[in-house]
C-alpha positions in Angstrom: 146.9 122.9 -12.3 143.9 120.7 -11.8 146.0 118.3 -9.7 147.2 121.2 -7.6 143.7 122.3 -7.0 142.6 118.8 -6.0 145.6 118.6 -3.6 144.7 122.0 -2.0 141.1 120.9 -1.5 142.4 117.6 0.1 144.6 119.6 2.5 141.7 121.9 3.5 139.4 119.0 4.1 142.1 117.4 6.3 142.4 120.6 8.3 138.7 120.8 8.8 138.3 117.2 9.8 141.1 117.4 12.5 140.2 120.9 13.8 136.5 120.7 14.3 136.6 118.1 17.1 139.4 120.2 18.8 137.1 123.3 18.7 134.2 121.3 20.1 136.4 120.1 22.9 137.6 123.6 23.7 134.3 125.6 23.6 134.3 128.4 26.2 131.9 127.4 29.0 131.0 130.1 31.6 130.6 128.9 35.2 128.3 130.8 37.6 128.3 129.7 41.3 125.8 131.1 43.7 125.2 134.1 41.4 128.9 134.9 40.9 130.7 134.3 37.6 134.0 132.6 37.9 137.0 133.5 35.7 138.3 130.0 35.3 139.4 127.6 32.5 136.9 125.0 31.5 137.0 121.9 29.3 134.1 120.3 27.4 134.8 116.6 27.0 132.3 114.0 25.9 129.5 116.6 26.5 130.7 117.0 30.1 132.1 120.2 31.6 135.3 119.8 33.6 136.9 122.5 35.8 140.2 122.8 37.7 139.4 121.6 41.2 141.7 124.2 42.8 139.9 127.0 41.0 136.4 126.1 42.1 137.2 124.8 45.6 137.2 128.1 47.4 133.8 129.3 46.2 132.2 125.9 47.0 134.0 125.8 50.4 135.8 122.5 49.6 138.8 120.9 51.3 141.1 119.3 48.6 143.9 116.8 49.2 146.0 115.2 46.5 147.7 111.9 47.1 150.4 112.0 44.4 151.5 108.4 45.1 148.0 106.9 44.4 147.0 109.6 42.0 143.8 110.2 44.0 142.1 113.6 44.7 140.1 113.8 47.9 137.4 116.4 48.0 135.7 117.0 51.4 132.6 119.1 52.2 130.9 118.7 55.5 129.9 115.0 55.6 130.6 114.4 51.9 133.9 112.8 50.8 134.6 112.3 47.1 137.6 110.5 45.7 138.6 111.2 42.1 141.2 108.9 40.5 143.4 110.6 37.9 143.0 109.3 34.3 140.0 107.2 35.4 136.3 107.5 35.2 135.9 105.7 38.6 135.1 107.7 41.7 134.1 107.0 45.3 131.3 109.0 46.9 131.3 108.4 50.7 133.1 105.0 50.0 130.5 104.0 47.4 132.2 103.2 44.1 130.7 104.9 41.0 131.6 105.0 37.3 131.2 108.3 35.4 131.2 108.8 31.7 134.3 111.1 31.7 137.7 110.8 33.2 139.4 113.0 35.7 142.7 114.3 34.2 145.6 116.6 34.7 146.5 119.4 32.3 149.3 121.9 32.8 149.5 120.9 36.5 145.8 121.5 37.0 143.5 118.6 37.9 140.2 118.8 36.0 137.0 117.2 37.5 133.5 116.9 36.2 131.7 119.9 37.6 128.1 118.6 37.5 128.9 115.5 39.5 131.0 117.5 42.0 128.3 120.2 42.6 125.4 117.8 42.8 127.3 115.5 45.2 127.6 118.4 47.7 123.9 119.3 47.3 124.1 122.1 44.8 121.6 122.5 42.0 123.0 122.6 38.5 121.4 124.1 35.4 122.7 124.2 31.9 122.1 127.1 29.5 122.8 125.5 26.1 122.2 128.7 24.1 124.9 130.7 26.0 127.1 127.9 27.1 126.6 128.7 30.8 126.5 126.3 33.7 124.7 127.7 36.7 125.5 126.1 40.0 123.4 126.9 43.1 121.5 130.1 43.6 122.3 133.6 44.7 122.4 133.4 48.4 123.7 136.7 49.8 122.1 137.6 53.1 120.3 140.8 53.8 121.6 142.8 56.8 119.6 146.0 56.6 117.1 147.7 58.9 114.5 150.4 58.6 113.3 149.5 55.1 110.6 149.9 52.5 109.7 147.3 49.9 110.3 147.8 46.2 108.3 145.5 43.9 109.1 144.9 40.3 105.8 143.9 38.7 107.1 143.1 35.3 109.7 140.6 36.4 108.1 139.6 39.7 110.7 140.3 42.4 111.1 142.4 45.5 113.9 144.2 47.3 114.1 145.9 50.7 115.5 149.4 50.3 116.7 151.6 53.3 114.2 154.3 54.1 117.0 156.8 53.7 117.0 156.1 50.0 113.7 158.0 49.6 115.8 161.2 50.1 119.2 160.0 49.0 118.5 158.2 45.7 116.6 158.5 42.5 114.8 155.1 41.8 113.5 154.6 38.3 111.9 151.5 36.6 111.9 151.7 32.8 110.7 148.7 30.7 111.1 146.5 33.8 114.8 147.6 34.3 115.5 149.1 37.8 117.9 152.0 37.9 119.1 153.5 41.2 121.1 156.8 41.1 122.9 158.7 43.8 120.8 161.8 44.0 123.6 164.2 44.9 125.8 163.0 42.0 122.9 163.4 39.6 122.2 166.9 40.8 125.9 167.8 40.5 126.1 166.4 36.9 123.0 168.4 35.9 124.4 171.6 37.5 127.6 171.1 35.5 125.6 170.7 32.2 125.8 166.9 31.7 122.8 165.3 30.1 123.6 161.7 30.6 125.0 159.7 33.6 125.0 156.2 34.8 123.2 154.7 37.9 125.0 153.3 40.8 123.5 150.0 39.8 120.8 148.5 37.7 118.8 145.2 37.7 117.8 143.9 34.3 116.3 140.7 32.8 117.5 139.2 29.5 118.0 135.9 27.8 121.8 136.1 28.1 124.1 136.7 31.0 126.2 139.9 31.0 127.7 138.8 34.3 129.0 135.6 32.7 130.5 137.4 29.7 132.1 140.1 31.8 132.9 138.5 35.3 133.4 141.9 36.9 133.5 141.7 40.7 130.3 143.0 42.3 128.0 142.0 39.5 125.6 139.1 40.3 123.1 136.7 38.7 120.2 137.1 41.1 118.0 134.5 39.4 118.0 132.1 36.4 115.2 130.0 35.0 114.2 128.7 31.6 116.9 130.8 29.7 116.1 134.1 31.5 118.5 135.9 33.8 117.8 138.6 36.3 121.2 140.4 37.1 122.5 143.2 39.2 125.0 145.3 37.3 127.3 148.0 38.5 129.0 150.6 36.2 132.7 149.9 35.9 133.4 153.7 35.5 131.9 154.9 38.8 130.2 158.2 38.0 130.4 160.7 40.7 132.1 164.0 41.4 134.7 164.7 44.1 132.1 166.5 46.1 129.7 163.6 46.0 132.1 160.7 46.7 130.8 160.1 50.2 127.1 159.9 49.1 127.9 157.7 46.1 130.0 155.4 48.2 127.3 155.1 50.9 124.7 154.0 48.3 127.2 151.6 46.7 128.0 149.9 50.0 124.3 149.7 51.0 123.5 148.1 47.6 125.7 145.1 48.6 123.3 144.5 51.5 120.1 145.4 49.7 120.8 142.6 47.1 120.6 140.1 49.9 116.9 140.9 50.3 116.2 139.9 46.6 113.2 137.6 46.4 111.6 136.2 43.3 107.8 136.0 43.6 106.2 132.8 42.3 103.7 133.3 39.4 100.8 132.1 41.6 101.7 134.4 44.5 99.6 137.5 44.4 102.0 139.9 46.1 100.4 143.1 47.2 103.1 145.4 48.7 103.5 147.2 45.4 101.2 149.9 46.9 103.7 152.2 48.6 100.9 154.2 50.3 99.7 151.0 51.9 103.1 150.4 53.2 103.4 153.9 54.7 100.0 153.4 56.4 101.1 150.1 57.9 104.3 151.6 59.3 102.1 154.3 60.9 99.8 151.7 62.5 102.8 149.7 63.9 104.4 152.8 65.3 101.1 153.8 66.9 100.8 150.4 68.5 104.3 150.9 69.9 103.3 154.3 71.3 100.1 153.1 72.9 100.1 149.4 73.6 103.7 148.2 74.1 105.9 148.8 77.1 108.4 151.5 76.5 112.1 151.2 75.5 111.9 147.7 74.2 112.0 148.3 70.4 113.5 151.0 68.2 110.8 152.4 65.9 113.0 152.9 62.9 114.2 149.3 62.9 111.1 147.9 61.2 111.8 144.8 59.1 109.8 143.4 56.2 109.5 139.7 55.8 111.8 138.3 53.1 109.2 135.9 51.6 105.9 137.8 51.1 102.8 136.0 52.2 100.0 135.6 49.6 97.6 138.6 49.6 99.2 140.1 52.8 102.2 142.1 53.9 104.3 141.3 56.9 106.2 143.7 59.2 108.2 142.9 62.4 110.4 144.5 65.1 112.8 142.6 67.2 115.1 143.0 70.2 118.1 140.7 69.9 119.5 138.7 72.9 122.8 138.2 71.0 123.7 138.0 67.3 121.8 134.7 66.8 118.9 134.7 69.3 115.8 137.0 69.4 114.9 138.2 72.9 111.5 139.6 72.0 109.7 140.5 68.8 106.5 142.0 67.4 104.8 140.6 64.2 102.1 142.6 62.3 100.3 141.3 59.3 98.1 143.4 57.0 95.7 142.6 54.2 95.9 144.0 50.6 94.1 147.2 51.8 96.6 147.9 54.5 94.2 146.7 57.3 95.6 145.0 60.4 94.6 141.3 60.4 97.1 139.8 62.9 99.4 141.1 65.6 101.6 139.2 68.1 104.2 140.0 70.7 106.4 137.0 71.1 108.7 137.0 74.2 111.5 134.5 74.4 114.0 135.9 76.9 113.2 139.5 77.6 112.7 140.4 81.3 109.4 142.4 81.1 108.5 144.7 83.9 105.3 143.6 85.7 102.3 146.0 85.3 99.3 143.9 86.5 95.9 145.0 85.4 92.4 144.0 86.4 89.9 142.1 84.2 87.9 145.3 83.8 91.0 147.2 82.6 92.0 144.3 80.3 88.6 144.3 78.5 88.8 148.1 78.0 92.3 147.6 76.6 91.1 144.9 74.1 88.1 146.9 73.1 90.2 150.0 72.5 92.7 148.1 70.4 90.1 146.7 67.9 88.2 149.9 67.7 91.4 151.9 67.0 92.9 149.5 64.4 90.1 147.3 63.0 86.5 148.4 63.3 84.7 150.8 65.7 81.5 148.7 65.5 83.1 145.5 66.9 81.9 144.5 70.4 84.1 142.2 72.4 83.1 139.9 75.2 85.2 137.8 77.6 85.6 134.2 76.4 88.1 132.5 78.6 90.4 129.9 77.0 89.3 131.1 73.5 93.0 130.6 72.3 94.3 127.7 74.4 97.9 127.8 73.1 98.3 131.3 74.6 95.9 131.2 77.5 97.2 130.8 81.0 94.7 131.2 83.8 95.2 134.4 85.9 98.0 135.4 83.5 96.0 135.9 80.3 92.5 136.7 79.3 90.9 136.2 75.9 88.2 138.1 74.2 86.1 137.7 71.0 83.1 139.0 69.2 79.7 137.1 69.2 80.2 136.1 65.5 83.6 134.5 66.2 85.5 136.7 63.7 88.1 138.1 66.1 90.4 137.0 68.9 92.2 139.3 71.3 94.6 138.1 74.1 95.7 140.4 76.9 98.6 139.8 79.2 97.3 140.5 82.7 100.7 140.4 84.4 102.5 142.9 82.2 99.4 144.9 81.0 99.4 144.8 77.2 97.6 143.3 74.2 99.7 140.2 73.4 97.8 138.9 70.4 95.1 139.9 67.9 93.8 138.0 64.9 91.1 138.1 62.3 89.7 134.5 62.3 86.9 134.9 59.7 86.3 137.8 57.4 
């Protein structure tokens, strides 16, 4: 009996010895590329993560060629050419021979390559979350394509989003313990009318020390930001909660969210962002619209198409309007910058291609225009005087005139040919 027990212990020890390395080699590693979790097989070998090249090539926009005769895999991205040799740790990066600490290999007709080397070779950042076994490649890079917006600022986790102004009436926006919830207002009202006490948002943004997106790679969920073991993620409910009568409104919000997420911006710790004051923002919109009505030629800009700058400037907020020449080029734009109290501190019309109608004005009229502008939007006590060539980079004789106050705190530039205030700036406070 004693011999039998010893024999059983020996067998169990053998099983443990031979299975532990196998488990270590097959740990599940989650791969997140540009904020999107990939549903792919990974292999951990010699502390290196390897992935099937065919599975990751599309999301990294790679061209892949396999020379079966030489057992070489060519991976091409822009001006980067990588040659992996099967069953070898030798590679070529733009014809430069390198030696890695893990081999490229084939398994079940899939070619596995070291993902860190691959990603970094094409210029992607790579982060490793050891606690959750996640490898994070690149950063969330969806582009915003929304207009007529207001800024949402999450103070607890330090990020901003640009929401469509229509959401003020069409959604319910809540922030609880730092978690952002956005509900379709019509769906909520219908659920309450039908006696339901609980319902899910269209989407939420939460921060945690693990990635829900990585564990459940559901299409549409994103890792918006990762740093030092913390994830900020956008999550959509898998069971879309709406009523037949509210399908259109729910779908509208859902589709708009996909664009809204492109405006996500993480604020640095040392950046004192001030646009969390929604009343300030409304005042600034009113000022910019008033300038359009009184100081800008008609029919150039559409008032409702006011944009907010994606990267907030320290202690200021930034709004702009633009008229596009084509999809890529701006024809003319207006920039307006405000301080933390919502006071205008800089304004500029920048004309690149727009054919402005001439409306020449005299020096006397130009001075009146400049004085009226600063009294209306800055301070009624400011007295301006003509100071030619005060702003050399904008001044053209007989085309512009520049004005300032005796203390040198303000600059105003008037376009004499087209008859409007082209530039205003607070120089010293």
